[in-house]
N, C-alpha and C positions, 0 to 999 in steps of 0.2 A: 320850561320842559314840554314835550308831547303827550298827547294823549288820545287815546282810542274811544271815542264815542260812539256805542254802540246803540241805537234809538231801536225798539220795537213800538210800531206803532201798532195804534189802539183798534180794535176791530172795526174795517170799515172809515177810517178815519184818516186814509191819505188824499180823498180827492178837497178835505176841511184843510190839512195840512199845506198842499199846494196852494189851496187858496189865498190861505192867510201869510204863504210865503212870498206869491208875487203881489199881496197890495203892504206887505212889511217889511219886508224881505229876513233878513235872521234874526234881526233883534238880540243882536251880542254885542255887551256891555264893551267900553273901551280896553284893551289889553288883553281882547279872548280874539285870538287870532284863526280865523277858519284856513286850511292847506287845501283840504281834498275829499270827496265823498264817493260811496258808492252805493247803490240800491240793489236789491234783492230782487229778483222779474217778476215777485208777486206784489210786491209795493207792501213788502210788510217788515221790512227791516233795512236802516241806513245805517252803513259805517262811516263815521267822518274823522277826521284826523284833524286837532287842534293842537294848538298852542299856547300856554300862557305861563306866569312866571307864579299866578295866582289862583290857587285852586278856587278862593270862594267865589271869581265870576261865574264859574260853572253856575252855581246855586241861583243869580240873575238872572241867568240867560236860560237855564229850565224852567223857571216859572211861567215863561211865557208860552211854555208848549205842553206844561205837563195834565192838561187836561184832554189831550192827545197823542199825547205819546211817554212811553215806560225808558228812563234811562240809564245805561250803566258808562261809566266815566272810568277806565281803563289807565292807568299811567304807563307809555310804552316806551322803547328805543329803537333806535333804527339799527336793521343788520350790520351795518358797518361798526356802528357802536359797539355791538355786543360782541362782535368777532377780537375787537381790541381788548375788550373786557377778558375775554377769554383766553386771549394769548397767555394773562399772564397767572391762569390759576393753572396749578400743579394736575398731570394727569393721574387718574385711579384707576386701577385695577380693579374689576368688577368683585375678586374674592380679598383684596387687600393684602394678599400673602405671594410670595415670588414663587420660581417655577418650583424651587427644589418642593416648598408642600404640595405642590401640586403633585407633582411627580411621587413623591411620598405616600399621598395619599391615595392614588390611583394603582400605585403598583399595592399596596397593603390591602384595598380594596379586591383586586385580581387574588394576589397570593391567598387570602381568605375563603377569595369563593371556589377555586380552583383544588385548593386544599380538604374540602371538606372532603370525606370519602373517597379521596382520592389514591390512586399508589404513588410510587416515585416516581416513574413517567411524567405524570400529570407534574407532581411539583419542578419538575426539571425542565419542563416548559413553563413553568410561572417566573421562574427565574431567569432565564432568557429571554421573556416578555420583558419583565422588569428590565435587563440590560439595555435592550432594544427602546425601551419608553426614555431614559436616561440618554441614550445618544439622542433619541427625537427630539425631548425636553432642550439641548443644547444648540437647537436651530431653529424654535419656532415660538409662537405667540401660546399662550394657557389656551385660548381659545382655540389656534389649529390643536393643540397639544389633548384636549379632549375629543374634539373629532377624529382625531387619529384613531386614540385611545377607542373609543366609542364605534367606529365604521369597519375597523379592521382588526378589532377583536384579540388582538396581539395574539 
């Protein structure tokens, strides 16, 4: 399994970290594999990609560095793996309802807001707006439906 190891260097310890690394190497137990690493420009954080099947090996390795570094160890997967996993997941709409619910909800809101204190001409306009909304709903997504309802003010 892959792990992202995030090392937070304790204040002022970068020179000692690199001195120890030059003298003793990574000091990793067998079974813990270093893949790659990146250091921020101020020498305060290091991100290391590592691989192992035995999470307990991190305890042995970090014991060699805990006086200089605080560790976060996060299980990760590659983007390719994530894409494959997500292919099998069903799509979810943000509202959880179909177009019919959204249209009915927007239509009701429009009718109620326009009929308060309105005359018959306003009511007729609201009914026409509702018919237009239903025709738009047949050809677009919920997001597009909401955008058109808000911006056009039907």
